[in-house]
N, C-alpha and C positions, 0 to 999 in steps of 0.2 A: 698908362694901363687901361685897355678898353673894356674889361670884364672886373667887375667887383668880386665875384666868385663864380661857382659852376652854375648856380641857380639862376645869376644874372644873364650868364651866357645862354643858358637853356631857355629863358624867356625870350631873348633876343632872337636866338635861332627859331623858336617856335612862330614868331611874327614873320620871319621869312619864309617859313613852310606852310603858312596858313592855307594856300591854295590846294594842298593836297588833302585837306580834311575831308572834302566831299569824296575822296576815292576809298575811304575807310581803310587807312594804312595800318601796318604793324611796325612799331619802334623797336629797333635792336640795338641795345647797347653793349659798347665793350666795357666790361668791368676792369678795375673798379671805378676810375675817373669818368667814365662815361655815362655812369648810371644817373646822378643827380641831374645832369645836363638832359638826358632822354627822359626823365621822369617830367619835367616841365614840358617837354613836347609832347609826350602821351596825354598830359592832362589838357594841354590847349587843343589838341587835335582830337580827343576823345578816341584815344587808340589804345589797343594791347599793347604791354610792355613786355619784351624778353630779352635775353641775353646771347651775346655771340661769345662763347669761352674761347678766347685766343692768347696766346703766349708769344712772346718775341723769343727767339733762339739767339742768345748773346754768344759772341766769342769766349773762348775759354779765359783769356788773359785780360779781356776788356768786355765784360758783361753788357755794357750799355750800348755797344757796337753791335747791331742787328745783323747777323749772317742768315737769318730765315724767320720763319714764324710758323706755328702749328695751330690748327683750330680743332675744337672738339667735333665729334660725329661718330657714326658707327665704324666708318673707317676715316680717321683722323686725317685731315689735309694737312700736308707739309709744304711750306713754300720756301724755296732757298735763294739765297743772294750769292751767286756763284763768284761775283766778282770779290766780295769780302771773304768768302771761303778760301779762294786761291791766293788773295793778298796776304793773308794772315797764316797761310800754311796749315790750315785746318784740315786733320784727316777725317776720313770717313767715320771712324770709330769715335773721335772726339766730337764730331757733329750730332752722332747718334746718341752719346751720352747726355749731351745737353737737352738736345730734342726729349729724350725720354724723361729727364727731370721736369722739364716744362709740362710734358703730359700729366705726370703725377700730381702737379700743381693745379692742372684743369680739372682732373678727377676730384680733387679736394674741393676746389671751387664749386664744382657741379652738385657734390654732396651737400655743402654748407648753404649754398644759395637757393638751389632748385629743389632739392629733395625730389618729392612726388608731385611738385607743381606742375599744373598743366603747361605744355608748351605752346606758343603761338604758332598758328599755321601760315606760313608764307606763300604756299602754291597760288600762283594766279592773282596775288595781291600786290600793291606798292609796299616795298620794304624800305624803310628809312633807317640807315646804319649810322649810328651816333657814337661819337668819342668827345672828350673834352679839347682835343686838339689833336695834331700830327706833328710828329717828329721826323723819323727816318721813312715812315710810310710802310714798313716791313708788316707790321701787325694789321693796319688797315687794309692793305692789299690782300693779305690770307683772309680776313673776315669777309670782305667783299666777294672773293672768288667763292668761298663756301656758301654764301648767301645765293650767289647766281646758281649754284649747283642744285639749290633747292625750288628752282623753277618759279620765281615771282614773276609778276606781270611787269615790275619795274623796279630798280634799285637806285635809290637815292642815297648819297653820302652827304651826311650833313655834320659839319665841325665848325666850332667859333674861330678857329685860327690854324694855319699851316703855313709851312714855306712854300713859295711860290713854284719852285721847280718841281718838288714833291707833289704838289697838287696838281700840276700839269701832267705828270705821269700817271696819277691815279684817275684822271677823266676817262681813260680807257678802259677801266675796270667797272664804272657805273654809268647809269643811264643818265644821271643828272648830279652834279655836284652843287651843294649850297654850302659856302664857305664865308664867314662875315669879314675875316682879316686874313690876307696873305702877305708875307713879307719875304723879300729877297735875303735879308739879313736877319735870320731868325733866332738864333741862339737856343733857348728852351721853351717848352710851352708855359711854364710858370711865370716866365717874364711878362705875360700879357694877362696875369692875374692879380688884384690886390691881395686875395686870399686863395692860396692854392694848397690848402692842408690836405694830407693824404685821407681818401675816403676809406673807412672801415668797413669789415664785414657786415658788423652790426647795422651800419647804415645803408648798404646794399639790400641786406634782406629786409629792413623797414620798407624802402621804397617799393621792393617788389611786392610786398604785402599790400600796399596801397594801390598798387596797378596790376590787377590781375591779366593773365594772358588769356583773355577771353576767346572762345571759339569764333569763327567767323560770323556766326549767325547772330551772335550776342555782340559783336564790337560797334561801337558808335550807338 
């Protein structure tokens, strides 16, 4: 197993991302698992930390199978996996019902994690999008598209581990991809960590408190 835990993965990723420090980037984490990884990167790069609130839209009878994803925003962005929708005979009504449930969870997380917290400005900056790993790529793709819509100067996807084929597809969604381990025979993200315990809401809140989303003039 290449990583002890998410902190170890974050420190290793931070070393691979050191060249971006001079650009005064903003680090954007996918909660919950991506937050401890991103916090280590934010510390090393002296960068503000913020969240991308994105949720997988799982099929009704197999929730782990992604038929899309949805990202928080004034107009929430929905990404659809039409092949999965068609192959599983999912109706438009069924898709919308699952999407709406995930949107409700996004609202809960926004209120719980962020409240009135200042959000990091991404326009014209290097945005580093971080998760603890990639499985199907649905949520990652949605997150990258949402970040691109916020007009950063550059989008960097940074993850410890991912499937080789999915990573190749995601390269089209980011200006640069930094991945420490990619494997053709993947399985699950947790297989690559010695400790892959679930990240709690409380840990997310604590890490955000330790890493404020400073305005651009104060970053770095």
